[in-house]
C-alpha positions in Angstrom: -28.1 -30.0 30.2 -30.0 -26.8 28.9 -32.9 -27.3 26.3 -30.9 -26.3 23.0 -27.4 -27.6 23.7 -28.5 -31.5 24.2 -26.3 -32.1 20.9 -23.7 -31.6 22.6 -23.5 -33.7 25.4 -24.1 -36.2 22.8 -20.7 -35.2 21.0 -18.8 -34.9 24.1 -20.0 -39.0 24.9 -18.7 -39.9 21.5 -14.9 -38.0 21.9 -14.5 -39.4 24.9 -15.5 -42.9 24.6 -12.1 -44.2 23.7 -10.7 -42.4 25.9 -9.0 -44.2 28.9 -8.1 -41.1 30.7 -11.1 -38.9 32.5 -12.2 -35.3 31.1 -15.0 -32.2 32.1 -16.6 -30.0 30.1 -18.2 -26.9 30.6 -20.4 -24.2 28.5 -21.4 -21.1 29.4 -23.2 -18.7 27.2 -25.5 -15.3 28.1 -23.2 -15.6 31.2 -24.9 -18.7 32.1 -23.9 -22.4 32.9 -26.0 -24.0 29.7 -23.3 -27.2 29.7 -22.1 -29.5 32.5 -20.8 -32.6 31.9 -17.9 -35.5 32.7 -16.8 -38.6 32.5 -16.9 -41.0 35.6 -13.9 -43.3 34.8 -12.2 -44.9 38.2 -9.8 -42.5 40.0 -8.1 -43.2 43.6 -10.9 -41.3 45.3 -13.7 -42.7 43.6 -15.5 -42.0 40.1 -14.2 -38.9 38.8 -16.6 -36.2 38.7 -17.3 -32.2 38.2 -15.8 -31.3 41.3 -12.0 -32.6 40.9 -9.6 -30.6 39.4 -6.7 -30.9 37.2 -3.6 -29.7 36.0 -4.3 -26.9 33.4 -0.5 -26.8 31.8 -0.6 -23.8 29.4 -3.8 -23.0 29.9 -2.7 -21.3 33.2 -1.3 -18.6 30.8 -4.7 -17.8 30.2 -5.6 -16.9 33.5 -2.1 -14.9 34.0 -2.7 -12.8 31.4 -6.0 -12.4 33.1 -4.1 -11.0 36.1 -2.3 -8.5 34.0 -5.4 -7.2 32.4 -7.1 -6.1 35.3 -4.2 -4.4 36.3 -4.3 -2.6 33.2 -7.9 -2.0 33.0 -7.2 -0.4 36.9 -4.5 2.4 35.0 -1.8 0.3 37.2 0.0 -1.3 33.7 0.3 0.4 31.0 1.0 -2.5 27.6 3.3 -0.3 25.9 5.7 0.9 29.0 8.7 -0.9 29.4 8.9 -3.8 31.8 11.6 -1.8 33.6 9.3 0.9 34.8 7.8 -1.3 37.0 11.0 -4.1 37.6 13.7 -2.0 37.5 16.2 -4.6 38.0 15.1 -6.0 34.7 16.7 -3.0 32.8 20.0 -5.3 32.5 21.2 -7.1 29.3 19.4 -4.9 26.3 16.0 -5.1 27.9 15.8 -1.9 28.6 12.9 -1.1 25.8 11.1 -4.7 26.4 7.5 -3.6 26.5 4.9 -5.0 28.8 3.2 -6.1 25.2 6.1 -8.0 24.2 5.9 -10.3 27.4 2.7 -11.4 26.9 3.1 -11.4 23.0 5.8 -13.8 23.5 8.3 -11.2 21.3 10.9 -10.4 24.1 13.2 -12.9 23.0 13.1 -14.7 26.7 11.6 -18.0 25.6 14.4 -19.6 27.5 16.4 -19.1 30.9 20.7 -17.7 29.5 21.4 -21.2 28.4 25.1 -20.1 29.7 23.6 -20.1 33.4 20.7 -22.7 32.7 17.7 -23.5 35.2 16.7 -27.3 36.2 13.0 -28.1 36.1 13.2 -28.5 39.5 14.2 -24.7 40.4 11.3 -23.5 38.7 9.3 -23.6 41.7 11.8 -21.0 43.5 10.3 -17.4 42.7 13.0 -15.1 43.4 15.7 -17.7 42.1 13.8 -17.9 38.2 12.7 -14.1 38.4 16.5 -13.2 39.2 17.8 -15.4 36.6 15.9 -13.2 34.0 16.6 -10.1 35.1 20.2 -11.0 34.0 19.2 -12.8 30.8 20.2 -11.3 27.9 17.5 -11.8 24.6 17.8 -14.4 22.9 16.6 -12.1 19.6 16.3 -8.8 19.2 13.0 -7.7 21.0 10.0 -6.9 19.0 11.5 -8.4 15.7 10.2 -11.7 15.8 8.3 -14.3 18.1 8.8 -17.3 19.8 6.2 -19.3 22.2 7.3 -18.8 25.7 6.6 -22.1 27.0 8.3 -21.6 30.5 9.4 -18.4 31.5 6.0 -16.2 29.9 4.4 -17.0 33.4 7.9 -15.9 35.5 7.6 -12.6 33.0 4.1 -11.9 33.7 3.9 -12.6 37.0 6.9 -10.8 38.5 5.4 -7.7 36.6 2.1 -8.1 38.6 4.2 -8.5 41.7 6.4 -5.4 41.3 3.2 -3.6 40.8 0.4 -4.6 43.0 2.6 -6.7 45.6 0.8 -9.4 45.9 2.3 -12.8 44.3 0.6 -13.7 41.1 -1.4 -16.8 42.8 -2.6 -14.6 45.7 -3.4 -12.2 43.2 -5.8 -14.2 41.3 -7.4 -16.2 44.1 -8.4 -12.6 45.7 -9.3 -10.7 41.9 -10.8 -13.7 40.3 -11.0 -16.8 41.9 -13.1 -15.5 45.3 -15.6 -12.6 43.0 -16.5 -16.0 41.1 -16.4 -18.5 43.6 -14.1 -20.8 41.8 -12.3 -23.5 42.2 -8.7 -22.5 40.4 -5.6 -21.7 41.8 -1.5 -21.2 40.8 -0.1 -22.1 43.7 -2.6 -25.1 45.4 -3.2 -24.9 48.9 -2.2 -28.3 50.7 -6.4 -29.4 51.8 -7.3 -29.2 48.2 -4.7 -31.7 47.4 -7.3 -34.3 47.6 -8.6 -33.5 44.8 -6.6 -33.5 42.4 -6.3 -35.9 39.6 -3.3 -36.9 38.0 -2.3 -36.3 34.2 -1.3 -39.7 32.8 0.9 -40.6 29.5 3.0 -37.6 31.1 5.9 -38.7 28.7 9.3 -38.1 29.9 11.8 -35.5 29.6 13.5 -34.4 26.0 16.8 -35.4 25.8 19.0 -32.0 25.2 21.8 -33.7 23.9 19.7 -35.8 21.4 17.7 -32.7 20.4 20.7 -31.1 19.7 22.4 -33.7 17.9 19.1 -33.8 15.6 19.1 -30.2 15.2 23.4 -30.3 13.8 22.1 -33.1 11.5 20.0 -30.9 10.0 22.7 -27.9 9.9 21.7 -26.0 12.9 24.3 -24.3 14.9 23.9 -26.0 18.0 26.5 -23.7 19.9 24.6 -20.8 19.1 22.6 -19.4 22.2 19.2 -19.3 20.9 19.4 -22.8 19.8 21.4 -24.0 22.7 17.7 -21.9 25.2 15.2 -23.1 22.4 16.7 -27.1 23.4 16.8 -26.2 27.2 13.2 -24.8 27.1 12.0 -27.2 25.4 13.3 -30.1 27.5 11.6 -28.2 30.3 8.2 -27.9 28.7 8.1 -31.3 28.0 9.3 -32.2 31.6 5.0 -33.0 32.6 5.6 -35.7 34.8 7.2 -33.9 37.4 4.0 -31.6 37.7 2.3 -34.4 39.1 4.3 -34.0 42.4 2.9 -32.4 45.4 5.5 -29.6 45.7 4.8 -28.4 42.1 1.2 -28.0 42.8 2.1 -26.0 45.4 4.7 -23.7 44.1 3.7 -20.9 41.6 4.4 -21.6 38.2 2.4 -19.0 36.3 3.5 -20.8 32.5 1.2 -24.1 33.2 1.0 -25.1 36.7 -2.5 -24.1 37.4 -5.3 -26.4 38.7 -8.6 -25.8 38.3 -11.9 -28.0 36.9 -13.7 -27.2 33.7 -16.8 -25.4 35.9 -13.9 -22.8 37.0 -12.4 -22.2 33.6 -15.2 -21.5 31.9 -16.8 -19.5 34.4 -13.9 -17.3 34.4 -13.8 -16.6 30.9 -17.3 -15.5 30.8 -16.7 -13.1 33.7 -14.5 -11.4 30.7 -17.2 -11.2 28.6 -19.7 -10.3 30.5 -21.7 -10.2 33.6 -21.9 -13.5 35.4 -24.0 -13.3 38.8 -23.2 -10.1 38.8 -19.4 -10.0 38.5 -17.3 -9.2 35.0 -13.6 -9.3 34.9 -13.0 -7.3 32.1 -14.7 -4.3 29.9 -15.6 -4.6 26.4 -12.4 -2.0 25.7 -9.9 -4.3 27.6 -11.1 -7.3 25.8 -11.0 -5.9 22.2 -7.1 -4.7 22.9 -6.6 -8.0 24.9 -7.3 -9.9 21.7 -6.0 -7.6 18.8 -3.7 -9.8 17.3 0.2 -8.9 18.2 2.2 -11.9 15.9 0.5 -12.0 12.8 3.4 -10.2 11.2 5.9 -11.9 12.4 8.0 -14.9 12.0 10.0 -17.1 14.5 13.7 -15.7 15.1 16.3 -17.2 12.5 17.1 -20.2 12.4 14.1 -21.2 14.1 11.8 -20.0 10.8 13.6 -22.5 9.1 11.7 -25.3 11.3 8.6 -26.9 9.6 5.6 -24.9 10.8 2.3 -26.6 9.9 0.2 -25.0 12.7 1.3 -21.5 13.2 1.1 -20.0 16.5 -1.1 -16.7 16.9 -1.3 -14.3 20.0 -2.8 -11.2 21.7 -1.8 -9.9 24.5 -1.2 -13.1 26.5 -4.0 -14.8 25.3 -3.8 -18.0 22.5 -6.3 -16.5 19.3 -8.3 -18.5 17.1 -5.9 -21.1 14.5 -5.5 -24.2 12.6 -5.0 -26.0 15.1 -6.8 -24.3 18.1 -10.0 -23.4 16.5 -12.0 -22.6 19.1 -15.7 -21.4 17.9 -13.4 -19.7 15.4 -12.1 -15.8 14.3 -13.0 -13.4 17.4 -12.0 -16.7 20.2 -9.4 -15.9 22.2 -8.2 -17.7 25.2 -5.4 -20.5 25.3 -4.7 -24.2 25.2 -2.6 -27.0 27.3 -0.5 -29.3 26.7 -2.1 -32.8 26.7 -6.1 -31.2 25.8 -6.6 -29.0 28.1 -8.6 -25.8 26.5 -10.4 -22.9 27.5 -11.6 -19.7 25.7 -14.2 -17.4 24.9 -15.8 -15.6 22.0 -17.8 -11.8 22.9 -19.9 -11.8 20.3 -21.4 -15.6 20.5 -21.4 -15.0 24.3 -20.2 -18.2 24.5 -17.1 -19.2 26.9 -15.9 -22.7 27.3 -13.4 -24.9 29.8 -12.6 -28.5 28.9 -9.7 -30.2 30.8 -8.5 -33.8 30.5 -6.4 -35.9 32.8 -4.6 -38.0 30.0 -1.9 -35.9 27.9 -2.9 -36.9 24.3 -2.0 -33.6 22.4 1.2 -30.9 21.7 0.5 -27.3 20.3 2.3 -28.4 17.2 0.0 -31.0 16.1 -3.8 -30.4 14.7 -6.6 -29.9 16.5 -7.1 -32.5 19.2 -9.2 -35.3 18.4 -11.4 -35.5 21.4 -12.3 -31.5 20.6 -13.7 -31.7 17.4 -17.1 -33.6 18.1 -18.3 -31.3 21.0 -16.9 -28.3 19.2 -19.4 -29.2 15.9 -22.1 -29.6 18.0 -21.4 -26.7 20.0 -21.2 -24.9 17.0 -24.5 -26.2 15.8 -26.5 -25.1 18.6 -25.7 -21.5 18.7 -26.5 -21.1 15.1 -29.5 -22.8 15.8 -30.0 -19.9 18.7 -28.7 -17.4 15.6 -24.9 -16.7 17.4 
């Protein structure tokens, strides 16, 4: 523990004392590791520790976005170019003008697979089947006119852009271009020899019952026969079925919207390298970071009729990264990163020269809620520590 950050350790201990699961918290400041904490409750392989790895859920989207930004920084991807420039099959069904930026900012209208040709949750492991289905799907709303969280489809859309441009799968690109230079324990597509390090998530719940969800929406006056509503329900059912992600075949697959596996050290180190050098390695330059974190959805609403649903904690996106918002305050305006179902969190704040990774094994938060109560004590302590340092 670096001097000046001792209060973060005490706050982390308070935050986790009533949580029966395990957690890790790591903070980098000015490119150096200053906080490295973990709980030690028992697991199947002994006490939990810093080298255990966990599912990162939608924090995975931040890893995926980073890969796209690396290609853009190299001039191989243009955010404003149609996706079909790189993925010609994508140009069907009214998708000719959807841009890379639309995909990254959840504006593409492809928040779900075609509800008339649904993809089962287990089929998400079949890359060619899923991206082929997305290439054939017509948008659920006019692209660019509204946004809605692409909880499941984001990773396949962005990942196929990477594959078409670079030739490597998203998981291989991440391994070669992000994890290897920084020495990270971070994967999308976990090698079998690392499986013993994974601590399963608990309290994952069961899948959403689509029929029940549709009945509830019908009772609220929604047209449950519309493609948008049926797609929305199907996507919610896929995203909520988190228990399936504990299986080895799901860890081995590449589902770049939600099946990343990492520890807090690696998440924080990756974000630190986005905003400055870490042991001589910097991933993104300042111009790319500023473009990536520029708000892309603040002027938009959910597509009708989803805009009628209550949204007490509205989502905000840059290009692939989640931005500071009421439910995910991070370190305030200027922060960018991504939260993950259950309570995972990873982000950076360039002006405060700080990057954070937090993992947990108990599913205790969802993005419709306010902040995870486990984040609040150590976030406040970190704010105070940075303020004392003049940041």
